[in-house]
N, C-alpha and C positions, 0 to 999 in steps of 0.2 A: 411337602407342598399342602397348602390348606384346602379345607374342601369348599367347593363351590357355594356361593351365597345361595340361598333359598329363594326362590323368586317370590314377589308381592304376591298375597291373596287379599283381597278385598271381600269382606262379608259384612252384612248387614249386623250393627250392634245394638243391643236390648234398648239402651238409653235412648237411641234416636227415634223409636217408636212410642215412648210412654208420654203420656199427657204430664204437662209442666207440674200439675199438682198433685201427680201420683206420688205416694209416700216413698216407694222404691227409688223413683227418680230424683226426689229432694235429697234422699239418702247419699245415692249415687254421685250427685253435685257436690254435697259435702265431703264424699271420698275423694272426688278429682281434685279439691283444694289440696290435700295431703299429699296427693300423687304429684301435683305440680311442686310442691315443696321438695318432695324427695327427687324429683328430676331437675331441680335447681332452675326452674322455668324463669321465676323473676329475675334472678341473676343474670341468667343466660340472656335474656330479652333487654335487660336496662344496661347491661355491659356493652350491649353492640348498638343500643340507641345513644348512649350517652355522646360518645366521640362525634355524632352528626351536628351537635350544638354548635361546636368550634370548627368543623370541618377538617379532613384528614386528607392526606395524601396530595397537597396542592390544591384541594377544592375549595369551593367557597361554603361558608356555614349556612345553616339553616336562620330563618328570622320567624320572629313572633307576629301573629298566632300562627303556630305550626298547626297543619291540619292532618291528623292522624285517623285512619280506620282500622279496626280490628274485625276480621272475618272470623266468624263461628266463636264470638265473644261470649255467649253463655249468659250467665249471671254479672258479668262485668268485674269480678272479684280479682281475678288475676290481674288485669291491665290497672285496676286501682291500685294494687301492690306495686306494680311497676312504677305508676306515677308518683307514690309516695317515695320511692327509692329516687325517682328523678327530680322529685322535689328538692331533695339534699343538695344534688349537683345543680339545682336551679339557682342556688344562693350565688354562685358565680355565674350563672347564664340566665337572661332572661326568657330563653327559648322555652324552658320547661316550666316557666310560671303563669304562660297563658297558651292553652293548647284547646282547639277545636277538636273534640273527639266523637266519632260515630262509631257505635257498638252493633256489628251487624249479626243477626242471628235469626233464623225463622221461627224461633219462638221468643215470645215476649217474657222474658226471665229478669231483667234489671230491675232491682227494686227502687223505689224513690229515696230512701236511705242511702243507697248506693252513689245515686246521682248526687244527692247532697253532700256525700263524702268527696266526690270529685269537684264540687264548686268550692269546697274549703282550700283545696289546693290549687285554685285558678284555673281549673280544666271545666271546661262547658261540654258535659256528654250529654249524647242523645241517643238513644237506641234506634237502630234502623231495622225494622222487622220484615224480612223477607228471604227467600230461599236464594243463597248465592250463585245459582247456575242462571237465576232470572237475572239477577243483578249483573254478572258477566255478561249475559248476552244482550242486554239494554243498551241502546245507543249513549255514548259516554256524556252527551250534552253539557260538556264543560265542568261535570263533577270530578275535581282533580283533588289528589291529597301529595302532602309532602312525603308520609310514610305509610304504607300498608303492612299490618301485622297479622299474623297467623300462629297459634298455638295449638297444637294436638287436634288439628284441623283437616288439614289437606290429606292426611293418610284414609280417610273417609272416601276418596275419590278414585276409582279405577282410571286407567290411562286417557281414554278419550275425555271423560268429564274434569280429569286433573289439569289436562292441557287446556281447556275452554276456561277454568276458574282462572288458571295463571295468565291466560291472554288477556282476560278481562282486568286483573291487576295491573298487569303492564301497562295498558292503556290509560290505567287512571292515576298513576304514581311515579313519583322519581326515585323512589327506594321501596325495597321489599325485603321483608325479614320474617322467617318462619322457623318455629321451633316443633320438631314432630317426633315420634318415637323413633328410635334407631333399630333396625331389624337385625337384631344379633342375638347369640345364645345368651349372653348375659342379661340381656333385656328382656327375653322370653322367659329365663328363670326368674328374674324380678318379678314378671308379671304374675307367675304362677303362686309368688310367696306373699301377695297382697292381703291375704286373709290375715296375717300376720299384726296388720295394723287396723283390723277391725272392718275392712272393706266389705261391703254388701255382695250377694251372688251377683247383682248386676255390673257391679265394678269390676270383680273379679273374672267373670266372663269376657266383659268387652276389653279389658286390658291385654289380654291374650290375644285377641283379635286384632288390637291397636298395633301390637308389635309384628304381628305377620302382615299387617299393611303398611308397616314402616318403611324408612327408607334408609339407603347407604349409597357410599360410592357418589356419583354424579347423576342420581337418579332425577332429583328435582332439575337440576342445571338441563337435562336432556328434554324438559317439558317447558323450559321459558323460552320466550321468543329471544333468540341470540342478536339480532343484528340492534346495535345502539346501546347495549347493556354490557356491564362486567358482572362476574357473579362469583361467588365462593360458596362452598358446602364441604361441610366436615363433621365428624363426629364431636360431639360436646358432652362431658361430664360422663356419668356412669352409663346413661340410658337415652340421651338424647342426640338428635340430628339437627343440624342447623344450616338454614340455607339464606344466603343473602345476595341480593341484586340491585345494584343502582346503575343510573343511567351514565353513560359515556361522559366524563367532567362535571358530573354532579358529586355530592358528598358521597364518601363511603361510610357504612355504618360499621 
């Protein structure tokens, strides 16, 4: 019989409290790009976004311009990699050639060069600087998205705040996709080994906390509004945990 899973523990991470121009924060954000590569985040996200263009399981396809929002987008570099991967798919689908993208983060981290790189792909990207909890609690006011995406973000929230953020997302989208740390022994071991890729002390510290706050089984499904939605939740790759939700009779990701 396997040992019972360790409960989630959410603790404040160092990077969340550093100023954007702090050299340690800038170094840690560069580290996170490598962490995302190790976790296969771009492949995981693009592989689950790609089928939405043509429709799956008998559902209708998406149409351009697609409205996409990323929660906790940081500097926008990960979604730019996803956009480039989808642009290759876009040769066969117009959906990924015209995208209205909002990059939500509580810090203004997106560089003008990044926005220009999106524009070259046909994506009109715009930073949205606010706290996600304020965003989730605000009236919807018609601001809706075809897809909302979160990567390495939801694990920052304890149960109550997590439910509020997911409820706010569910009220504003047709599909939701999250890629988070998997709470497992192998992922925890990996987090302790990030010094091997030259990660600084901020990244090494925060990575361990991220795994301990990560997800497994149906822990995200349990916080998602059940009525009118279908969900899937599973492990992905070596260290990731994926959650997908879509409205009944809408496209599956």
